C-alpha positions as a printed Julia matrix, in Angstrom:
179×3 Matrix{Float64}:
 176.48  144.55  71.9
 175.1   145.67  75.26
 171.59  145.08  75.43
 170.08  148.84  75.32
 172.14  149.35  72.35
 170.62  146.17  70.81
 166.66  147.03  71.87
 167.92  150.84  70.09
 168.41  148.65  67.0
 165.59  147.07  67.08
 163.33  149.69  67.65
 165.18  151.2   64.04
 163.71  148.18  62.59
 167.97  146.76  62.03
 168.2   143.5   60.63
 171.67  142.04  62.11
 170.42  143.46  65.81
 167.31  141.09  65.35
 169.06  138.64  64.72
 171.06  139.59  67.58
 168.65  139.76  70.07
 166.7   136.65  68.72
 170.23  134.02  68.81
 170.69  136.02  72.59
 166.56  135.47  73.91
 165.83  132.17  71.49
 166.95  129.06  73.7
 164.75  130.89  76.93
 161.57  131.33  75.19
 161.36  128.37  72.88
 161.89  126.9   76.6
 158.68  128.67  77.94
 157.02  127.98  74.51
 157.17  124.49  75.06
 155.42  124.9   78.54
 152.79  125.92  76.74
 152.66  123.91  73.78
 151.93  120.17  72.9
 154.73  119.42  70.67
 157.31  120.86  69.61
 156.15  121.83  66.19
 153.41  124.17  67.75
 156.53  125.78  70.25
 158.1   126.36  67.1
 155.16  128.19  65.68
 154.59  129.97  68.87
 158.25  131.14  68.98
 158.29  132.42  65.82
 154.83  134.3   66.28
 156.67  135.03  70.07
 159.25  136.82  67.88
 157.75  138.8   65.45
 155.23  140.75  68.06
 158.21  141.41  70.2
 159.46  143.12  67.2
 156.62  144.66  66.29
 156.13  146.23  69.52
 159.45  146.78  70.52
 159.1   150.34  70.26
 156.31  149.93  73.07
 159.21  148.66  75.89
 160.51  152.14  76.96
 163.06  150.52  79.05
 161.49  150.29  82.0
 161.75  146.78  84.46
 163.33  143.94  82.95
 163.32  143.46  79.05
 163.6   140.16  79.69
 160.8   140.0   81.41
 159.04  141.96  78.93
 159.7   139.44  76.52
 158.93  136.2   78.37
 155.34  137.72  79.19
 154.74  138.64  74.99
 155.08  134.58  74.42
 153.29  133.84  76.69
 150.64  135.71  76.03
 151.02  135.0   72.07
 151.12  131.01  73.41
 148.31  131.58  75.6
 146.73  133.25  72.57
 145.92  130.06  70.43
 143.93  128.66  73.45
 141.82  131.25  74.42
 140.96  131.71  70.36
 140.17  127.48  70.53
 137.57  128.1   73.56
 139.37  125.18  75.27
 138.85  126.18  78.63
 134.92  125.72  78.36
 133.57  122.58  80.21
 129.71  123.05  81.24
 129.15  122.05  85.02
 132.6   122.49  86.24
 132.13  121.03  90.17
 135.26  121.95  91.87
 137.32  118.71  92.52
 139.8   118.28  95.56
 143.18  119.24  94.87
 145.74  116.23  94.18
 149.31  116.26  96.29
 151.55  113.76  94.6
 154.8   112.11  96.72
 157.92  112.41  94.89
 159.77  112.1   98.05
 161.02  108.38  97.57
 161.76  108.0   94.16
 163.55  110.36  91.86
 161.53  110.62  89.15
 163.29  112.48  85.7
 163.11  115.91  84.56
 162.51  114.58  81.09
 159.54  112.57  82.16
 158.03  114.97  84.02
 158.48  117.7   81.08
 156.74  114.98  78.84
 153.7   114.45  81.19
 153.38  117.73  81.57
 152.56  118.3   77.96
 150.3   115.07  77.28
 148.01  116.96  79.6
 144.56  118.51  78.11
 145.77  122.15  76.99
 143.54  123.27  79.55
 145.31  121.16  82.5
 148.2   122.64  81.01
 148.05  125.81  80.99
 146.44  126.59  83.97
 149.16  124.04  85.48
 152.27  125.81  84.14
 150.91  129.45  84.88
 150.12  128.1   88.62
 152.36  125.77  89.31
 156.35  126.65  87.01
 155.14  130.67  86.48
 154.4   131.23  89.88
 149.94  133.17  88.9
 147.5   133.3   91.0
 144.13  132.13  89.83
 142.32  135.19  89.4
 145.65  136.57  87.02
 145.1   133.15  85.31
 141.02  133.93  85.1
 141.7   137.6   83.57
 145.3   136.14  80.79
 142.48  132.81  79.89
 139.32  134.11  79.88
 138.01  132.31  82.69
 136.18  132.28  86.35
 138.68  131.47  89.39
 136.81  127.99  89.87
 137.19  127.09  86.33
 141.21  127.22  86.82
 141.14  126.19  90.6
 139.03  123.21  88.4
 141.69  122.66  85.53
 144.79  122.87  88.12
 143.23  120.24  90.16
 142.81  118.01  87.69
 146.05  118.51  86.38
 147.18  117.59  89.48
 144.99  114.14  90.39
 146.38  113.13  86.04
 149.56  114.46  86.77
 149.34  111.76  90.26
 148.16  108.94  88.98
 151.09  109.2   86.34
 153.74  109.56  88.54
 152.39  106.6   90.96
 152.41  104.63  87.54
 155.47  105.67  87.4
 156.7   104.76  90.93
 154.83  101.29  90.66
 156.57  100.91  87.74
 160.25  101.45  89.39
 159.61   99.53  92.02
 159.44   96.52  91.02
 162.3    96.65  89.64
 164.1    96.78  92.88
């Protein structure tokens, strides 16, 4: 079934079409949910919530732009909505800190290690890091999405990078001893 036909049937609330859409996109969207969730269980909840929203709002998709981009944005917003409600970004006396650079040129860092340490970041740092570094949003866009200031976005990114830098350096130190 071609995508336009699948979307049309989902707009008509066809359970078979909804199941087909889920099967087609759940893997990609689950990957997004993992990026924005502190653990697998929460990522699964976010995926379910995202599909509920997608099926409720599919009538709004008019065929302009990428359908995949449209559902990805819904998924990101669904995951971020939980954190907006928790007010995880409220930090008093936020100071601008120097941006940390991580040197991983000489050492191959396993992807699963990198994903693990990103997921271990505190919510406010992980979300800003993912939005800025992995998804390419600007600080202005992140600030608007999360209801924070540009400065808080920049500070949270710098702090995330600092934490990641320390963990990568510790990993490098540990693995360079073995050589």
